[in-house]
C-alpha positions in Angstrom: 0.0 0.0 0.0 2.9 2.4 0.7 4.3 1.6 -2.7 1.0 2.7 -4.2 1.2 5.9 -2.2 4.7 6.5 -3.8 3.2 5.9 -7.2 0.4 8.4 -6.4 2.9 11.0 -5.4 4.9 10.5 -8.6 1.7 10.9 -10.6 1.1 14.3 -9.0 4.5 15.4 -10.3 4.0 14.2 -13.9 0.3 14.6 -14.6 -1.3 18.0 -15.2 -3.5 19.2 -12.5 -7.2 19.5 -13.4 -10.7 19.5 -12.1 -14.3 19.1 -13.0 -17.1 21.4 -11.9 -19.5 19.7 -9.4 -23.1 20.3 -8.6 -25.4 19.0 -5.8 -28.2 16.8 -7.0 -31.7 16.4 -5.6 -30.4 13.9 -3.0 -27.8 16.3 -1.6 -25.0 14.3 -3.3 -22.1 16.2 -5.0 -21.9 15.0 -8.6 -19.1 15.6 -11.2 -20.5 17.4 -14.2 -19.6 16.0 -17.7 -17.8 18.3 -20.1 -16.5 20.7 -17.5 -13.0 19.4 -17.1 -10.3 22.0 -17.2 -6.5 22.2 -16.4 -5.3 24.2 -13.4 -2.3 26.4 -14.1 -1.2 27.4 -10.5 -1.4 23.9 -8.9 1.1 23.4 -6.1 3.7 20.6 -6.1 3.5 18.1 -3.2 6.8 17.6 -1.3 8.2 14.1 -0.7 7.4 14.3 3.0 3.7 14.5 2.2 3.9 10.7 2.1 4.2 10.8 5.8 2.0 13.8 6.7 -0.9 12.4 4.7 -1.3 9.2 6.6 -2.5 10.7 9.9 -4.7 13.1 8.0 -6.2 10.2 6.1 -6.8 8.2 9.3 -8.5 11.2 10.8 -10.6 11.6 7.7 -11.9 7.9 7.9 -11.9 7.6 11.7 -15.7 6.8 11.7 -15.1 3.8 9.4 -12.0 2.7 11.4 -13.8 2.8 14.8 -16.8 1.0 13.2 -14.5 -1.8 12.0 -12.9 -2.1 15.4 -16.3 -2.3 17.1 -17.5 -5.0 14.8 -14.3 -7.0 15.3 -14.7 -6.8 19.1 -18.4 -7.8 19.0 -17.8 -10.7 16.7 -14.9 -11.9 18.9 -17.3 -12.0 21.9 -19.8 -14.0 19.9 -17.0 -16.3 18.7 -15.8 -17.0 22.2 -19.2 -18.4 23.2 -18.7 -21.1 20.5 -22.3 -20.6 19.4 -21.6 -20.1 15.7 -19.2 -23.1 15.5 -21.7 -25.3 17.4 -24.5 -24.3 15.2 -22.7 -24.8 11.9 -21.1 -28.0 13.2 -24.5 -29.4 14.3 -26.1 -28.6 10.9 -23.2 -30.1 8.9 -23.2 -33.3 11.0 -27.0 -33.6 10.6 -26.6 -33.3 6.8 -23.6 -35.7 6.8 -25.5 -38.6 5.2 -26.7 -36.7 2.2 -24.0 -35.2 -0.1 -26.3 -32.9 -2.0 -27.9 -31.4 1.1 -24.5 -31.1 2.8 -23.1 -29.1 -0.2 -26.3 -27.0 -0.7 -27.0 -26.1 2.9 -23.3 -25.7 3.7 -22.7 -23.2 0.9 -25.9 -21.3 1.8 -24.9 -21.0 5.5 -21.4 -19.8 4.7 -22.8 -17.4 2.1 -25.5 -16.0 4.3 -23.1 -15.3 7.2 -20.6 -13.6 4.8 -23.3 -11.6 3.1 -24.6 -10.2 6.3 -21.9 -10.3 9.0 -18.9 -10.3 6.7 -17.5 -13.5 8.2 -14.5 -15.3 6.7 -11.7 -16.3 9.0 -14.2 -17.7 11.5 -14.9 -20.6 9.1 -11.4 -22.0 9.3 -12.0 -24.2 12.4 -14.8 -26.0 10.5 -12.5 -27.2 7.8 -11.6 -30.4 9.5 -15.2 -31.5 10.1 -16.2 -30.6 6.5 -13.3 -32.7 5.1 -14.1 -35.6 7.4 -17.8 -35.6 6.3 -17.0 -35.3 2.6 -14.3 -38.0 2.6 -16.8 -40.3 4.4 -19.2 -39.8 1.5 -16.4 -40.6 -1.1 -15.8 -37.0 -2.0 -12.4 -35.3 -1.4 -10.8 -32.3 0.3 -11.4 -30.0 -2.7 -15.1 -30.5 -2.5 -15.0 -29.9 1.2 -13.1 -26.7 1.0 -15.2 -25.7 -2.0 -18.3 -25.7 0.2 -16.6 -23.2 2.5 -14.7 -21.0 0.1 -17.5 -20.8 -2.5 -20.0 -19.9 0.2 -17.6 -17.3 1.5 -16.9 -15.9 -2.0 -20.5 -15.8 -3.1 -21.5 -14.1 0.2 -18.9 -11.4 -0.3 -19.6 -11.0 -4.1 -23.4 -11.0 -3.8 -23.4 -9.3 -0.4 -26.6 -7.8 1.0 -25.2 -5.8 3.9 -21.6 -6.8 4.6 -20.2 -4.2 7.0 -16.6 -4.5 5.9 -17.1 -4.0 2.2 -20.6 -2.9 1.0 -21.4 -0.4 3.8 -17.9 1.2 3.5 -18.3 1.5 -0.3 -21.8 3.0 0.1 -20.3 5.5 2.4 -17.6 6.5 0.0 -20.1 6.8 -2.8 -22.3 9.0 -0.6 -25.2 6.4 -0.7 -27.5 5.4 2.1 -26.6 2.0 3.6 -30.0 0.4 2.7 -30.1 1.8 -0.8 -30.1 -0.9 -3.5 -30.8 -3.7 -1.0 -33.7 -5.2 -2.9 -31.7 -5.8 -6.1 -28.8 -7.2 -4.2 -31.1 -9.6 -2.3 -32.6 -10.8 -5.6 -29.3 -11.5 -7.3 -27.9 -13.3 -4.3 -29.8 -16.5 -5.2 -28.7 -17.0 -8.8 -25.1 -16.7 -7.8 -25.7 -19.1 -4.9 -27.3 -21.6 -7.3 -24.3 -21.5 -9.7 -21.9 -22.0 -6.8 -23.8 -25.0 -5.5 -24.0 -26.6 -9.0 -20.3 -26.2 -9.5 -19.3 -27.9 -6.3 -22.0 -30.6 -6.6 -21.0 -31.4 -10.2 -17.3 -31.9 -9.1 -18.3 -33.9 -6.1 -20.4 -36.3 -8.2 -17.5 -36.9 -10.6 -15.2 -37.8 -7.7 -17.8 -40.1 -6.1 -18.2 -41.9 -9.4 -14.4 -42.1 -10.1 -12.0 -41.2 -7.2 -9.1 -41.0 -9.7 -10.7 -37.9 -11.1 -10.1 -36.0 -7.9 -7.8 -33.0 -8.4 -5.8 -34.1 -5.3 -5.7 -37.8 -6.2 -2.3 -39.2 -5.1 -1.3 -36.1 -3.1 -0.4 -37.2 0.4 -0.6 -33.7 1.9 -4.3 -33.5 1.0 -5.3 -36.4 3.3 -8.0 -35.6 5.9 -6.7 -33.8 9.0 -7.8 -34.9 12.4 -11.3 -33.7 13.1 -11.3 -31.2 15.9 -13.9 -31.2 18.7 -16.6 -28.6 18.2 -18.7 -27.3 21.1 -22.2 -28.7 21.7 -25.2 -26.6 20.7 -26.5 -26.0 24.2 -29.5 -23.9 25.1 -27.3 -21.0 26.1 -25.6 -21.0 22.7 -29.0 -21.1 21.0 -29.9 -18.0 23.0 -26.7 -16.3 21.8 -27.7 -17.1 18.2 -31.2 -15.8 18.8 -29.9 -12.5 20.1 -27.5 -12.2 17.2 -30.3 -12.8 14.7 -32.5 -10.3 16.5 -29.7 -7.7 16.3 -29.3 -8.3 12.6 -33.0 -7.8 12.1 -32.8 -4.6 14.2 -29.9 -3.4 12.0 -32.0 -4.0 8.8 -35.0 -2.2 10.3 -33.0 0.7 11.6 -31.2 1.2 8.3 -34.3 1.0 6.2 -36.8 2.9 8.4 -34.6 5.3 10.3 -31.5 5.8 8.1 -29.1 4.4 10.7 -25.5 4.6 9.9 -22.0 4.2 11.5 -22.8 5.6 14.9 -26.1 3.7 15.3 -24.7 0.5 13.8 -21.7 0.6 16.0 -24.0 1.1 19.0 -26.0 -2.0 18.1 -22.8 -4.1 17.9 -21.7 -2.9 21.3 -25.1 -3.7 22.8 -24.9 -7.1 21.1 -21.6 -7.9 22.7 -22.8 -7.0 26.1 -26.1 -9.1 25.7 -24.1 -12.1 24.5 -21.7 -11.8 27.4 -24.6 -11.7 29.9 -26.3 -14.8 28.2 -23.0 -16.7 28.3 -22.3 -15.6 31.9 -19.1 -14.1 30.8 -17.4 -11.9 33.4 -16.9 -8.2 32.6 -13.1 -8.7 32.7 -13.4 -11.6 30.2 -15.8 -9.5 28.1 -13.3 -6.7 27.9 -10.4 -9.0 27.1 -12.4 -10.8 24.3 -13.6 -7.5 22.9 -10.2 -6.0 22.9 -8.7 -9.1 21.3 -11.3 -9.0 18.5 -10.6 -5.3 17.9 -6.9 -6.0 17.8 -7.4 -8.7 15.2 -8.8 -6.1 12.9 -6.3 -3.4 13.7 -4.4 -4.3 10.6 -7.5 -3.8 8.5 -8.2 -0.5 10.2 -4.7 0.7 9.4 -5.0 -0.5 5.8 -8.1 1.6 5.4 -6.1 4.7 6.5 -3.3 3.9 4.1 -5.8 3.3 1.3 -7.4 6.6 2.0 -4.0 8.2 1.9 -3.6 7.3 -1.8 -6.8 9.2 -2.6 -5.8 12.1 -0.4 -2.5 12.5 -2.2 -4.2 12.5 -5.6 -6.7 15.1 -4.3 -4.0 17.3 -2.7 -2.0 17.2 -6.0 -5.2 18.0 -7.9 -4.7 15.1 -10.3 -7.6 12.9 -9.2 -10.0 14.5 -11.6 -7.3 14.3 -14.3 -7.1 10.5 -13.8 -10.9 10.3 -13.8 -11.0 12.3 -17.0 -8.5 10.0 -18.7 -10.1 6.8 -17.6 -13.7 8.0 -18.4 -12.9 9.3 -21.9 -12.9 5.8 -23.6 -15.9 4.8 -21.6 -18.0 7.7 -22.8 -17.7 6.4 -26.3 -19.2 3.1 -25.3 -22.8 2.2 -24.5 -23.5 2.5 -20.8 -24.0 -1.2 -20.5 -20.4 -1.9 -21.8 -19.1 0.9 -19.5 -20.6 -0.9 -16.6 -19.0 -4.2 -17.6 -15.7 -2.4 -18.0 -15.9 -1.1 -14.4 -16.5 -4.7 -13.3 -13.3 -5.7 -15.1 -11.3 -3.0 -13.5 -12.5 -3.9 -10.0 -11.8 -7.6 -10.6 -8.2 -6.9 -11.7 -7.6 -4.5 -8.7 -8.5 -7.4 -6.3 -5.4 -9.2 -7.4 -3.2 -6.4 -5.9 -5.5 -5.4 -3.0 -7.3 -8.4 -1.5 -8.7 -6.4 1.4 -12.2 -5.5 0.6 -12.3 -2.3 2.7 -8.9 -1.3 1.4 -10.0 -1.8 -2.2 -13.1 0.3 -1.5 -11.0 3.2 -0.4 -8.6 2.7 -3.3 -11.0 2.4 -6.1 -14.4 4.0 -5.2 -13.0 7.6 -5.2 -12.3 7.0 -8.9 -15.2 4.7 -9.9 -17.9 6.9 -8.4 -17.1 10.0 -10.4 -16.4 7.9 -13.5 -19.9 6.6 -13.2 -21.2 10.2 -13.0 -19.4 11.1 -16.2 -20.6 8.1 -18.2 -24.1 8.2 -17.0 -24.0 5.3 -14.5 -25.5 5.6 -11.1 -23.2 5.3 -8.1 -25.2 2.3 -7.0 -23.9 0.6 -10.2 -20.4 1.6 -9.4 -20.7 0.0 -6.0 -22.2 -3.1 -7.6 -19.1 -3.4 -9.8 -16.9 -3.1 -6.8 -18.7 -5.8 -4.7 -18.7 -8.3 -7.6 -15.0 -7.7 -8.4 -13.9 -7.8 -4.8 -16.0 -10.8 -3.6 -15.7 -13.3 -6.4 -12.0 -12.8 -7.0 -11.4 -13.6 -3.3 -11.8 -17.2 -4.2 -8.9 -17.4 -6.6 -6.3 -14.6 -5.9 -3.2 -16.0 -4.1 -2.8 -12.7 -2.3 -5.9 -13.5 -0.2 -4.5 -14.7 3.2 -7.8 -16.3 4.2 -7.9 -18.5 1.1 -4.3 -19.5 1.3 -4.7 -20.3 5.0 -7.6 -22.6 4.3 -5.8 -24.3 1.4 -2.7 -24.8 3.6 -4.8 -26.4 6.3 -6.4 -28.8 3.9 -3.1 -29.5 2.1 -4.4 -28.5 -1.3 -1.7 -27.1 -3.7 -2.7 -23.8 -5.2 -2.4 -25.0 -8.8 -5.0 -27.8 -8.1 -7.3 -25.3 -6.4 -6.9 -23.0 -9.4 -8.1 -25.7 -11.8 -11.2 -26.3 -9.6 -12.2 -22.7 -9.0 -11.2 -20.9 -12.3 -14.2 -22.2 -14.3 -16.5 -21.1 -11.5 -15.0 -17.6 -11.5 -15.6 -17.3 -15.2 -19.3 -18.3 -14.7 -19.8 -15.9 -11.8 -18.2 -13.0 -13.6 -20.2 -13.7 -16.7 -23.4 -13.6 -14.6 -22.2 -10.5 -12.9 -21.7 -8.8 -16.3 -25.3 -9.8 -17.1 -26.6 -8.3 -13.9 -24.5 -5.1 -14.5 -26.3 -4.7 -17.9 -29.7 -5.4 -16.3 -28.9 -2.8 -13.6 -28.2 -0.2 -16.3 -31.4 -1.0 -18.2 -33.6 -0.8 -15.1 -32.0 2.4 -13.9 -30.7 0.8 -10.7 -29.9 3.6 -8.2 
């Protein structure tokens, strides 16, 4: 990320400064006006030390998002310490353990739903062993088992409904209400889910019919790891799950009916952590420790958000952000809006290779994509849609994603074998994403 800051500073030295005129629309949103770009003659040159002075300014600029991320991390850690989520998922997976199709379908759905709403990812890793054991017992392999987990996680992020780590942040940058566009996103979640289930199930059936067709056939490292003990789904843990679902329902209601945003959402997560601790009979000292540890786990993400914002701030201070937007949008203005939308999807997908953090990618790309959308006649909701597709689906294949590589390492699956399994699915998901981008343009999604 710091290297990208250096590149941004160099761009301020070589690109001409320029700006568009802006105007406030009926919703109070500042929009770039097409055809108003002009060069600035008296632009100032940024000194080299601005690389360092920009960072604290950027962190102050995005402090609301940073604190929001830390509060979510703390709250989820408290829930995780109760063992409720692992117990529930483990119980469901074990109950479906005699039916391969339902294990794959329900497993992918559960992982996708948790990722699409709570932004869960790393929390799934402890479930890898039980998934592998169940799949191997039904004459499937480790690739099918990990496919259930990773495909669910990727579909949940790509077709997210209210992921606090990606979608809500991107909506904030694009100056959109958190609940805006939720209906369309809830609709498209299901076709993506169906494609993911079909892909994993088709592969699993081939392996069941002929074990030599397994992508990890003969690889000793891909043998099943020892199944870890998962906590029992007790009445107390059921109560924790109930309170968590109630909090999620409250979030959706507050966002839609009362326009809740970062302050209110953060308050709900704090209240949720306290309620969960009381149900679990967790001492206040233990609550504080668990909450602090959870926030610490996301400290790296919070810092990354600040550094990503630094890139945009350097481009803004050097007055070349609009110059870049003008250069990138010029070819797109010659295309039909549908193709422009698909082009934005392609840009976001490529960017995920270099920045696998969803929140980091949001702060890196949305300051560019939102005004580009303004210039080519695309709503900012469509710009956000391109971001969530490109970030989420590519998480399943890019080797720079630490969650993916950690899961593959645990399962002993070589990356090249995983690539052969997941690449066809990525092509199918991106093709469907392109279709939904075109549909979004045609229906005036905003």
